[in-house]
N, C-alpha and C positions, 0 to 999 in steps of 0.2 A: 313417591317420592321413597328415599333407601330405606329396608329396613333396617331397626335400632333397635338393639336388646338391650339394655345393660347389665343382663347377669346380678349378679350380686353385687347390692350396693351398699357402701355404709356409709351409714351417715352420722358424722364425728357432732359430740356435744362440742359446744363454744366456752373454750376456757376464757377464765375472767382473775384479771389481778384483785388485791384485795380491795382496792377500791371502785371496783365492778366496772372495769373498762376492761375492752377484752384485751389479752394476752396473747398477741402475737407471734412471737416465740414461742410458746410452748406450743400454739394453733399449729405452726409452720412442725416441729416436733411431732403432732398427732397426725399431720397427714403421711409423713413423711412414715408413720407408723402403719397407716392403715393400706396406704401403699407396698409394704414388706410383709403387711400380711393379708392379703389376699382378697382387697377390694379390684372389683373390675371396672366400678365407675365410684366416685364418692358424689354424693347429693348434701348442699348446706345452704343454705342452714334451715336443716329441721327441724320439728316439734324435740326431739333429742338435743338439739342445738340453741332450746329457747329461743327462737324468731318471734315469739310475739313480745318477749320484754329487750328486744332490738329496735334499734331507732331504723327509719328508710336508710341513712345515709351508712349505719354501722352494716346492714345487710347486705349495702352493695360491696363495699370495701373490703368485708369477710371472704363476700364471691369474686371479687378481683383476684384479693390471695392467692386464693385456693387456686384458680385461673393459670395464674403467674406461676407460682407455687408445685401445680403437677405438672404443668409444661407440654400437656400434650398426653401424658403417659396412660392415662383414663382417661376416660369425658369426666364432665363436670357436670354434675344434674342443678340446675336452678329450682330453689322454693322463691316463686313468685307470688304469695296470695296477703289479701285486704281486703276488709270490709267493705270496701268502696273501689269502684271498677275501675273507676281513673288511675287510682293509686295501684291496682294490683297488674294494670297493662303500661302503666309506667317500668314496675320494677322489669315487667317481663322483655322490654323490648330493651332493657339495660344490660337483660341478661345474656341477650341474644347479641348485643354489640358489643359486652364484652369477652365472648369467645364459648359460654356455654352451649354443649350438646343439648342437653333440653330443659324444656319446662316442667315443673311441677306445680299446680296450684289445688289450693282447696276452692269450695264455696265458698262464699259471704262467711265473715267468723260472728257466731257470736247473735246472730238473731234469726230470725224463722221468715226466710222471706218465701214466697209464694213462687209453685215450680217455674213459671214461668218466666220469674226474674231472675233464677239460679241460672236456667237458659241463658237468659241473653249475659248475663256475667261472666258465663265463661266462656261463651258464644267471641265475645269480643276480646277476652284475653286472647284463646288461641290466633282468632282472625288478626291478631295484632304482631304477630310474629312466625318466621319460615320453617325455626328448626321443629322436632317432635314434642309435641304436646300430651301431656299426662295430666288427669285430675285425679287428686286425691279423693276416695270416699272415707271421712273424720267420722269415728263415732259422735254420735248426736249432742252425748254430755260434754264434748270437748270444743267443738264447733258451732253447735245449734241449729244444725241444719243436717242431711246426709244424700245422696245422690239419688235417683229410682233408674231400674234398668228403662223408663221410656226418655229420661233425659237423657243416658247416655247414647241411645240408639239416636235420637234425633241429632244429637249432637256429634256423631257419627259422618252421620250428612249431610252434616254444613261446612264440618272444617276436616278439609286434607290431612292435615295433620295431629290431627286428632287419634294419637296410636297406643292407647289405654289407660285403663284404672290400674292407680297404686291404693290398693284399700286396707284401709284400717279399721273398717268397722268387722269385721270377723262374721259376716254376714253371710253365712255361706248360702244361703238360695238365691241371698242376689250376687254374688258371684257364679253362682251353677246357673244363672237364668241370663244373666248379662254373657257369658261365656259362648252360650246356646247361640241366641240371638244375634252378639255385635258379630261374629265370628261369618254369619251370612250376607252381612255386608262389608266386612274386610275380615279376610280370612288370618293375618298378619294381627287381628287385633290385642293386645294383651291385658291380662290380670295380674297383676303386681300381688305379692302381700306385704303390707308396708308394717311389717312387724317379722319376728326369728320363728312364727309358730308357721311352717313352710310345708308340711305333710299335706292338711287338707287342702290349702291353695293348689299345690302341685296336684292333688289327685285328681281334681276337678277339673284339669286343662292349664292352671295357673303357672305362671314362668318367673322367673328370677325371684330377689326379693330385697326388698329395702329392711337394711340390717343396723338397729340400735346397740344390741348385746356384741357386735364388732369390737367395739373398745374394751370389751371385756375380755373377752374369749374369743377371739376370731378362727381358733381352730376348730374349735366344738363349730361354731356358725358353717364356717366351709364344709366339714363334714357330712353337716347335715343335706346344706344346697346339695354338694356334688351327687347325694345318694339320694337327693327329688329329683336331681336332673337327671338320673339314670334310672328312673321311676323303681329304687329297690327300698318300695314304702315302708315291709318290714325291719328291714335292718334299719330304716332310718329310726323306729319307733323309737328305739333307744337314747339317740344322742337328743330328741326330741322332746322327751320326759326328762333330759336333764336340761335343757334350755329351758322350758317350763318350770321347775325349781328354780333358776336360777332368775329368770324374770320372775317370779312371786318374792325372791327374797330382792330383788333390787327396786322393784316399780314401786311410785308414790315419793320419786323424788330422790332416792336415792343410789343411780347411775354413778353419778361421781365420787362418790363416796367406794365403791366396789372397783372404779379404775384408782382412784385412790390407795386402794389395798393393795392392787394389783402393780404398784411403781407407778402409775400414771397420774401424775397429782395434776389436775386442771383448774381445781380453785373450787370455791362455794357457788351455789347457782345464785341466780338475780334476786331479788325481793321481785312481787311476793313471795316465789318460792323459801321457802324455810333452809338452811343449811342443819345438817345433823350434830348435835351436841354429842361431845366426847362421848357419853355412856353408850347412846346411839351409836356413832361409829366402831367402838371397840365392839359391841357386839353382832355388828353387821361384817365386819374385819371375823372374828372368833368361826360366824357360820359361814362364812367364804371359805376359809381353812376345812370345813368339816366336808365340803366337797371335793371328790378325789380328782375329777375331770381336771380340774383350776390346776393342776398339778403340771401338766402339760401345756399350759399356756406361758404364753410369750411372759418375763416381770421385767418391769420398766420400759424405755422408751425403745 
């Protein structure tokens, strides 16, 4: 299989209207914003895009819209996950048929299957498609189960198109162990951070990044990515610390609020996620204004 290196992957939010329907007009503007501001690839709908709040039909429409709008300017990576194996397989097949460049999938959501069940679930998804296949290693709190190095190695042996792990666990022992052992089986195997914390992953041999904060501070994200790609880790320390401060401010459901403060209103999150109250938003807006590095970032679309 031809080597696929996604680079800096932007993971857009999903804009919603007041009635919680997808706002495709805003999504189109958001895609253009990401393309204009440094996306090497775009992945939809990732957790930043509230994927678990979308119906199966909505996920498909969102992906099809993104592929059509991007029109080959950058690769589109489709997120195809579900607690049910057949459902996840169907989403992966649809993504390939729609023109996605690659698929990324989580282990089964929100329960604790045995390792052999996880292995079989992921193997069936990967074997159902021919395009590059990534597996996301989630935090146990959000998905209920995570990968092990043993599962990763077995899948490399079984799937020719399994090209990498997108890691959101931030478990460095797992990442180092996986890189060290997986590349004995596939020298091009990738470990990609599923976050804007790029320095630790890059320093141990990781590559690329999936960036939720690219919707708020794309210039800062690109600067950090470029420094890590060139192994300039001492210089990368300051932008990584700035990323950490921004992440701390917008985590726990405040990403859309931060985007609104930057002039890119994508509506409120879907229930059960709670919108920011007026006083919460005003506080967030004030705190963002105290961050000098955001003055360099684009305002509006």
